[in-house]
Every structure is written in C-alpha cells, then in structure tokens.
N, C-alpha and C positions, 0 to 999 in steps of 0.2 A: 429431815437429815440436812445437816449441817452440809451451808452451801458452799463451804472448804473443801467438803470431801470430793465435788464434784469437779476441782479445777483440775486440769492436769496438769502433777507432775512437771516441773524443765527439768532436762537433762543431765548430767554435771558432767564434769570433765577433768579428773583428777580425782584424791583423794580428799582435796580440801572442798568439793562439792557444792565450789563457783559455778554456779547455771555456765550451759556450754554458747558462746557466740551464733545465733544463727546464719549457717552461710547461704549468700546470696549467688550462688554460682559458683560455677567452675572457674573461678580461678583464684585460688587461695586464699578465698579475704580478701581483692582487691576489687575495684570498679575497671569494667576495662574502660577506656580512652574509642570511639569511635573509630577511629585507625588500628585500634589494636585487635577490634570486632571482628575488620572487615580484613585482618591478617590470616586472623580464627576462622573465619569461616573459606579464604579460601583454599586452607588447609585438608576439605573433603575431597578435593578433587584429587585422584589419584592416578596416576599412571602417565606417559609420555606418548605422541602421537608423532606420526609422519608430518615435519613441518615445521612442528616446533624447533624454535632456539634459544640459545640460552645457557648456565651456567650449572654444570654436576659440583657435584660437592660434597666428598668424602669425608666423613662425623666419627666423633666418640660415639664407640658405640650406646646404644640408649639413652644416648641426649642428641638423635636428630632435630627432635624441636627444635629445641637449644640455639643449635649448630644455627637452625633457617631463622632463627629471629635475628641472631650474631648475625646476618648473610645480609637479610633483608637490608638490614639497618647499615652495613658499612654501602653497601649498592645505593642505598639513598645519598649516602654522603656524597658520593665521587659523581651518583650522577649530576650533582648538583654542579660540584666542584669542574666535571669535563663538560658538562652538556647543557649545565646552567636550568635544570631541570628542577623545582623545587616542589620536593614531598610534602607530605602532611605531616603534620609532627607526629610522629613515636614513644611521645612519652607516655607512662601512664600515671593518670592519676590511683593517687591511694584511697583504700576505702572509708568511707564517711559514716560514722554511725548514727546523724544527724537528719542524714538524707531522707528527702519527706517522699512517697507515693508519686509526686507530681514530679520531681526531679530525673528519680528511677525513669519515667516512662517518656521524659524528655530525652535521658541518655539512649537509649532505647530507637528510638524514632532517629535519632543523628547515625547511630551507630547501619540503620538500617541505611541511612542514602549515604552514611560512608563504604556500605559494603558494594553499591551501586558505583560509583564512583570506581573503585578498589580494578573492578572490571577492565576501563581503562587507563590504568596505572600503568608503566613502562616497567615494572618489578613483580610477577606474579611465583611465590613461593610453592612446592610442590612439593609434599609430603610423599613419597614413593614407599609400595610395600615392601621394602627389603631392606635387611638391616646396612645403617652405616654407609647411604647414599639416600642425598634428595639434590632438588633440583630447582636454579630460578629461572623464569619462562622470562625473556626480557624481549622489549618490542625499539623498533627504529624509535631515536637515533641511535639506542645503546647498541654499541660495538663488545659481544661478550669477549675478546680476542685483550682489544685497548683499555677491557674494565680490572678483566685477570691481571692482563702486566703492570699495569700502574699501582692496582693493592701491595701486588708482590713486591715491587721495586721501592715502595715506600713501606712495609716493613720491616725493610732491609734499617732499617734508621731506629729501629724498635729496641734500642739499647737493653734493656730491662721490663720487668713486666707491667710497669704503670701505666707503659705506654702500648701492650699489645692493645689487639679492636678484640681478640677472638678466643676462648677459650677450648671449645670443640669442634673449632673447623679444623680439617684436615688439607687432603687436596683438590685444588680446583682447574676444572677442566672444561674450557670454554667450547661450544657448539655453532657455530655459525652456517650449518645445514641438516636437516636431518631428511631418514625416507623412512623405507620398514625395512627391517632387517633379510633380506631377501638378495641373492644373488642382483637382483632386476635394482632393487632398494640402494645396493651399494654403492653401483658401478652409474645410479642417478645422481645420490648427493657424491658423489666422487669428481665426476666430471664440474657436475657446479663448483664445488671450490677447487679443486686444482686449476681450473682452469681461471681463475686468478692471479696466481702465483705463476705455473709454470707453464711453459708450452705443453701441449696434450698432445701425442703421441698421433701422426697420421697427418697434423700440422703443419704446412712448410712456412706459414710467416714466422720466423726467427723474431723476426722484426719487433713483433706485436711483443714477446717478452725475450728484452735483450739481453737477462742478467742469465746464467747458468746457472742458478742455484743448485747447490748438493743439499742433500735431502735424507729424511730419514725418517721411516715409520713407525710409529708404536702403536699397534691396537690394546684395546681394553675389553674386557671380555664379562659381565653380570650377571648370571640365571638364563643361558643364552649357551642352546648344544646344536645350533643348525650351521649355521656359517663358521669355517675353522681358521684359526690362525693363521694358519701359512696360507693357507689360498684366499683367503682377505689379503695380506701381503703383498704376494706374487700379481693379484689382479690390479689392486692399485696402481703398486710397480710397472702395469706392468700398459697404464692409459698415461704417465706420463715419459713424454717426445726423451730419445735415448742419449742426447747433450747434457742431459741433469744427472748425475751419477749421485751413485747412492753413498752417503759418510755415515759412517753408525756413530762413531767418536766426535768430531766435530761437525755438524752439519749445517748448512744455512738457514736449511725452515726444515720444521718436527713435524707431523703430520700424524694429527691426534686423532681416533677412532676410538669409537664411545658407545658399544653395543651394551645394550639393554633390555632384553626380554624382545621385545619383536622391534626396537627400537634401535636406526644406526647414526648419530650423530658422528660430524667433523667437524675438525679446522684445523690451518695450519698458522703456527707460531713461527718465533723467531729462534733459533739456535742457542740464546740462551738460556730457551727454557730448564737445560740442567744445568746450567747454576744460578735458575732459583730455584733449583730446589723440584726441578721436575714442579712447580707452581704449591709447592706443598707451606703453606702458611705457618704452619706448626716448623715442619725444618727451621724453616726461614727467622723465626723470632730466638731457635736455638741458637741458628750459628749467629744473628745477631748480637746474642747473647755474649756467645762466647769469643769473641771479636772483641767485643768493650772488656769484659774481665780482662783477654789480655794484654791489649791495649793499657790498661791499668795498671797491672805487675809490671810490665817492661818496666818503666822508669825507674823503677825503686830496685831492678835487677842491672841495670848499668848502673845506676850510682853504689853499687854494693860492687865493682866491677870494676872503675875508676878510684875510689880507696882500697882497695890490697893491688900495689902494684907486685907484678914477681919481681924476685929478688934476681941481683945481678950476678953473673959468674965471674969469679975470677982469674 
C-alpha cells in the first residue's frame, strides 16, 4: 500500500483548502506570559468569604472576564502611582510559530512560578458566579476607597475615547470590611467600619469624633433574600450616635453596603459619591466627553452672537 495513503490528512480551514494552524491552547492562538497565566489561574476561584476586602465591580453583560482584565491592569497602574508597588509586566507575547519545545517548556515553568507569586500579590481577581459582577480582592497597603476615588477623579479628564482605560467596566463599590450576610454579621461589619468615621450610639466620648458628619445609607442586594432593605438601613442607622444626622440629598458621608449571596461588605465614602456618578466609570467617561464637546462648541456660539448685533430702536 502506498505509504502516502497512511498519512493523516491535515484539517482544512475554509474553501481554499489551506491547512488550519494548530492551536496551542485556549488563548486565542497567542502565547500567554507567566503573569497572564497567573491571572487566569486566580479566576478559577469563585465566591467571596467573610473578611475579604477589595472592590466590587459591575460590568457589561457577557464581558465579565474582559472587565476583570481591565480592572486588574488599572489597579496595578494605580498601585505603583499611589503606593509605589511595582507589579509584574502585564504585556502579552504574540504567538511565535517557530517556538520550539524547549522554549514552550520554559514558559510553562515560568508560568507555574508566577502563579505561586500571584498568591502574594496585593490584587486577586475573582470571577463570581453572577452575571455582570466581578471582584478584586486587595491586601494592605491598598485602600479600596482611596483607590476607587482616584480612578474616578482621573476619569473626569478623559475628554475623548482614546483616553479611556476601559470599555466593559461600569460601577465600582469599595469594600473595606466584610462579614456573613446575617443580622449578627451586619452588626459586626458595621461596628468596625462606622467606628472609623462616626461616633457610635452609646459612646459618650464626642471628642473622639469631633466632626458631626451627616450621612446617607445606600445598600445594594444581589442574589440574596434573607436580609431586607429597610431592616438593614434601620439597623445601621441605629448604631450611629444621634448627633450625626441623615441627609439623603447632600450627605457628608455615604455608607455603602454591598450584600451578595452570603457576603456582606461595607465602606464609608465621601459625599461627592453622587457627583462622581456613584463611582460609575462609564458614566464619568460619558460626562467628560459631553463637557468637552460643549466646551468646544461654546466659543463658536459666542463668536456668532458677537457678529450679530440687534437693530437699534428708533
């Protein structure tokens, strides 16, 4: 028998009958750098636990993974700018058809080492089992509130699309402490978070917290039906001393409560939370673009008005 008949015919791709390129893995035909492999490894972990802190992020539906990649890149940039923490190179190397087996093995070993180092990283991306929601765990010295606010403040200067850092991220919610989503867990995390900003009910030492901040409570519930919205608000408000007044329109501080399944996270942010579009990065980008467009059109309108003088009455 002709030996050529025994050869396995190559698969074809399309009508031109050209041999299809062999895929080297689930990276869309690209080699992954060790750092990228480490990030993908962390995505295997799902779910949040009591004690986790970080940033909850809503995303475009179906784009959770891309949003998580964007968020991790942004966080790593600001970690260096705000805290002097130099993260690993996030660049991805393109696939090289001439890579030999030895180079492939070397990259695989580097990826395994990088995955171990990722466990000590100040950021850990979490892909949750809920549409449009992701989470980035943070470790000290990262302050989720400071980090999110700086990202949003800088986003106000993105006058056009080329300056935007993301396409799939929507709203940030910083979480500085968390517990189980139960009555006891809610009180536990509230006492810890609120005590850093407010005088607590039953505490007679007003000098410890001289500023009588007003506040608003903004809870969010996802995949949870045990704790009720009104009960959560009443419970948290009851833990704050009466000298701090509720102000829903222009509070000094906003208490953010994020309840997801059995997880209850909380943080206290400044009153400009509303001005910063409730930390919705996409909305901030749109507002910045609109303001830039109006500023560009305004000089032309003024020139048109100056050249058209009203007729004088006789």
